[in-house]
N, C-alpha and C positions, 0 to 999 in steps of 0.2 A: 342443464341449469348452471349458471355462472357461479364459480367458486368465490367465496368471500374470505378475506384474510386481513388481519391488522398488521400495519407496517410502521416502523420508526426509521427515520433517515438521519443518521448522525453525520453531519457534514453536508447539509442539504444545499448550501449556497456554492459549494465548490463544483468542479467539473463532473465528478462522479455523482454527486448529489443531484445536480440539475438533470443529468442524463437519466438517473433513476426515476425522477418524477416524470420525465418524458415517456419512459417505458411504461410507467404505471398508467398514464393516460392512454397509451397505445393499447395496452392489454384490456383496459376497460372498454374502449371503443370496439376492439376486435371481438370482445365477448368471452375471452379466455378465463380471466380472473379479475375480480374487482377488489382492489386493495383500498382499505380504509386507512388513510394516513393519520395516525394518532398523534405522533410527536415529531418535531423537527429540531435539530441542533445545529448551531452555526457559531462562528468565531466572533466577527464584528460587523458583518454585512447586514445591518438591521433592515434596510430598505428592501432588499431582495427577500429576506426572511419574512417580512410582513406581507409582501405580495404573495409568497407561497402559502402562508398561513391563511390568508383571506380566500385564496382560490380553493384550498383543500378543506377548510373548515376544521383544522386539526385541534385537538384538545389542549395541547401544551407545546411550548417552544423553550429552547435553552439558548442563551447567549453567553459565550465564554468571557467576553470583555465587559466588565461592569459599567464602564463609562458609556459604551455603545448601548447597553441595555436601557440607559436613561432616556434614549431617543426612541424607544419602542412606540410605534403607532399602529400596531396590529390590532386584530379583533379583540374587543374587551372580554369576550367570553373565554379567551385562550389563556390558560395559566402560563405565567412567565417565570422561568428559572434563570438566574444570572450568576456569573462568577465562574471561577476556574473549574468548579465541580458541578456546574449546572447540567451538563449532559448526563452525568452519573445520577444526579437527583431526579432528572426527568425519567430515566429508565426505572429507577427504584419506585417512583410514584405511580407509574402508569403501565409498565410492561407486565405481561402475564403469560402463562404457559401457552405455547402454540403460536405466539407472535413471531414475526420476522423482523430482524433488526439489520439494516444496512449500515455497516461500519465503514464510513468513508471519511472520518476525521483524519487529519494529517498528523503523523508523529505519535510520540508516546502518550499524548493526551487521550488517545482513543482506548488505551488498555483498560482502565478502570470501568468505564461504561460498558465495554464489551463483556468483561467478566461479570458485571452485575446482570447483564441481559442473559448470559448463560445460566447464572444461578436462578434467574426467574423462570427458566425453562423455555427461553426463546431460541429459535434457530438463528444462525448468523450468516448473512451474506457479507463476506469479508473482503473489503478493498484496502483496508489499512494494514499494509504488510508489516509495519513496525510492531503491531500487537504480537505477532508470532515471533518476530526476530528477537524482541526483548523479553517476552513472557511466554514463549511457546510451551514450556514445560507445564506451567500451571494452567494455561488456557486450554490446552488439549486434554489435560487430566480432568478439568472441570466439565468439559463438553462430554467426555466419556461417562463421567459419574452422573450427569444430569440427563444423558441420553438425547442430546440435541445435536443437530448437524451444523458443521462449519462448511459453507459452500464458497469456494474461492471466486473472486470477481476479477482479480488481475487476469489479463488476457492469457498470459503464459500458464498460470496455474489452472485456469478454467480449461485450457486446452489439455493439460495433463489429466485433469479430473475426468474429462470426457474420454481420452484415449485409454486410460486404465480400465475402462469398462470392457476392453477386449481381453483382459486377463481373467482367468478363473481363480488363480491364487497369487499372492504376492511373490512367490518363488519364481513365477514365470517372467518377472520383470528383470531385464538385464540392467537397464539404466533409463533415466529420463533425461532429456536434453531440452533446456530452455533456450529460446532464441532471443537475440538482442539486436536492435536496429543498428547499434554502433553510435547512435546519437549524432550531434552536429560535428564532432571532432574525429570521426572514423578515419578520415584520411589526412588529418591535420598533423604536421610535424610536431613532435613532442615539445620542443622548446617554445613553439608558437602557442600550442594548446595550453601549456602551463601558465602562460601569461594572459590568457583570454579574459575578457571582461564579461560582465553579467549579460549584456545584450547578445553576445555571441553564444553563451551557454544556453540561452533560452530559445534558440532557433532550431527546434527539433525537426528533422526532415519528414517524419511520417505521422507522428501523434500530436494531438492537441491536449495538453495536460496542465495541471497547476504548476506554479513556480518551483516548489521544492522537488517534486517528482521529475520535472524537466532537467533541473540541475543534476540530480542524482543520475539521470540517464546520460547526461553529458560526461560525467566522471565514471560512469558504469558502476557506481556504487549501488544503483538500483538493482543490478544483476546480482551483486553480492547479497543484498537483502532478500531478493527472490529465491536464491539458492537456499538460504537459511530457512525461509518460509516454507519452501518445498520439503525440506527435511522434516518439519513438524506436521505439515498437512498430510503427507503421504507416508510418514514413518519409514523413511529411507536413510541409509547411512551416507556419509559424505562421498564415498567412492561410487555410489550409484546415481549421482547427480552431476550433470555437466551443463555447459552452455556454449553456444556458438553465435557468431554474428551472422545475421540474415537481414540485409539492409532493406528489402522490400516489405518487411513486416506483414507477410501473408501467411507463412507457416508460423503459428504462434508457439508451438512446442511439439515435440514428438516423443514417443516411448518406444524403446527397443526391447524386444522380447528375447528370451534365451534361445529360441529356435531361429533367430535371425530376422524375423519379421519386424517391420517398423510401422507404427500407426501414428499419423500426424493429424492435426486439426488446422484447417486453412479457412481464412475468411479475410475480408478487407479490414484494415486497421480502424475499427469503430467500436468503442467501448459499450455501445448499446447492446451488442450481441451477448457478451459475457454477463452483463447486468441482467438482461432479459432471462438468460438461462438460469441465473441464480434465483430470480423471482418466480420462475415457473417450475423449477426442478421438483420431481423427476420427470415432469412432462415437458414437452416443447410446444411453443405456440408460433403461429405465423409471424414472420420476421418484422422487426421494427427497423433494423439496420439494412443497408443495401446488400444485394447479392454480389457474389464474386463473378466477375465477367471473364470467363475462361478464354474468350476470343481475343481479349486485350492483354492477357497474361503471357508475357514473352520469356521472362527470365526469373529464375529463383536462384539466388547466390547464397553460398554458405562459406564461411571462413573462420579460422580459429581466432580467439581473442588474444591480442598482443598484450600480455600481462606486464611488459616493460612500460608500455604507454598507459595502460589501464591497470595499475597495481591493486586497485580496490577489489577487483573480482576475487583474487586469491585469499582475501581475508575471510571470505565465506566459509571455506573448508577449514580454516584455522578455528573459527568460532564454533562450527559444528563439532569438531573433535574436542575442543576445550570444554564446551558445555558451561553449566553454571550461569553466572551473570555476564559472561563474555558477550553475549548477544546484546544485552542492555547497554554495556559499555560501548560497543561498536555503534549501536543505533544513536545513543545520546551524543557521542562524540561527533558523529556525522551531522546530526541536526545542528549542533553548535557551530561546526565548521561551515556548514552551508549558510547559516545565519551571518557568520562573519564575512563570508565571501559576498553575500548579497548586499552587505553594508559597505563593501569595498575595503574591508580591513585586512584581507589576505588575498593572495593570488589564487587563481583556480587550481593550480597544481598543488597547492598547500593543503587542499581539502583531504585528499587521501593520505598525505604525509602525516597530518595531525591525527587522523583516525588510527593509523598504524602506531603512532607514538603513544596514543592514549591506551591502546591495548597492551603495549609493552610496559607502560608506567603503572597501570592500575591492576592489581591482582584480581582474577575472577574468583568468586566464592560460590559455594553451593546455594541453590535457590531454595529458600524456605517458604516464603509467601510473597505477596505483592510488595510489602515493605522492603524486602531484600532487593528487589528489582529497582524500586524507586530510589533506594540509597545509592546503588551502583550508577543509576541514571544521573543523579545529582552530582556524584563524584566526577563522572566523565565530563559533564557540562562545565563544571567549575575548572577542571584541569585544562580543557581546551580554551576556555575564556582567559585563564591565566597565561597560557602559552601564547595566545594571540597577542596579548598585551606585551609579553616579553619580546616577541618577534618585532613588534612595531617600535618598541624602544630601541632595539638593536639596529633596526633600519634607520631610525632617526639619528642615532649616534654615528652610524656609518656615513650617512649623508652629510653630517656636519663636519666630518674630517676632511 
């Protein structure tokens, strides 16, 4: 008998969201599990959201941008939530125990709806790494208290999640090692990389991802975020988490055990595989993604990360050891810096510089509740925006002389 389950997709019009809905269709056709998609949340892509809602017959949708919501032409029977808190309102109104929520919203905006879903008793398929980077302490505590699962969707964390099944106790784990493609600037001289423009940063060699994640990959800030996320997902200290560059993106991560054994997870770079695993866990279903062609696989390369060229990576271990709101500060500062770079207000190399400076300038405090995290988030964004303005004034003054 085909299993039935209710699903919410937060961030349905983005890359992860679209792939999730493709996997849902595959699982239904294959007869493994039939997901009833209850709610969808998006930012401003109203046309795509309306097409999804019509096809799926979902009960409710959320549109973050109020102006875009005025153009809604989706099914009339579908309840519409709009505004900055629309995804949160959607979850509060419709989620119930046993549902699965795909958290694929980009940035800190995904934290509140994920927390609400956990409090409602929903399991979480987590693709939004910022949720744990900024709010890992309260999110993981809430999941433990409510007895719900957080199943990682990032390819690296999905790999570790699978490899750790080879251990009988946490004491058997020597360390986990996340892999990084190296992004578009892996072999680019530092001075050229630091002056790169947006179109250069968006040319990822192996993955097709959204803009923010692709820029993070280019600066390798994404690896810093993933190291922090791994700390919360797997309850490991900083010294047991490492990362290496692996340009083929075939080995997604590996786990070293105390006896010297290493277990790795390999597959082609296709997000449908970790998405499907999250949707079917603890079972596995016939694949939606393509299989690995061993006859065509010739080389697997690994190399250390050059922290002089990619200083962002080192910030991860600093944040893990500092604790408190340091993760929220790093995450918000990075989001603000990436926005500034996307608008052409700063050079590519200034992204990591600004994030480091924000961590130095803003004291981390103990985490009390979500309001503490949101306050640190707002502080970091404001600090970066002010610093960007200062830098541009200084540039203009220098150019005038």
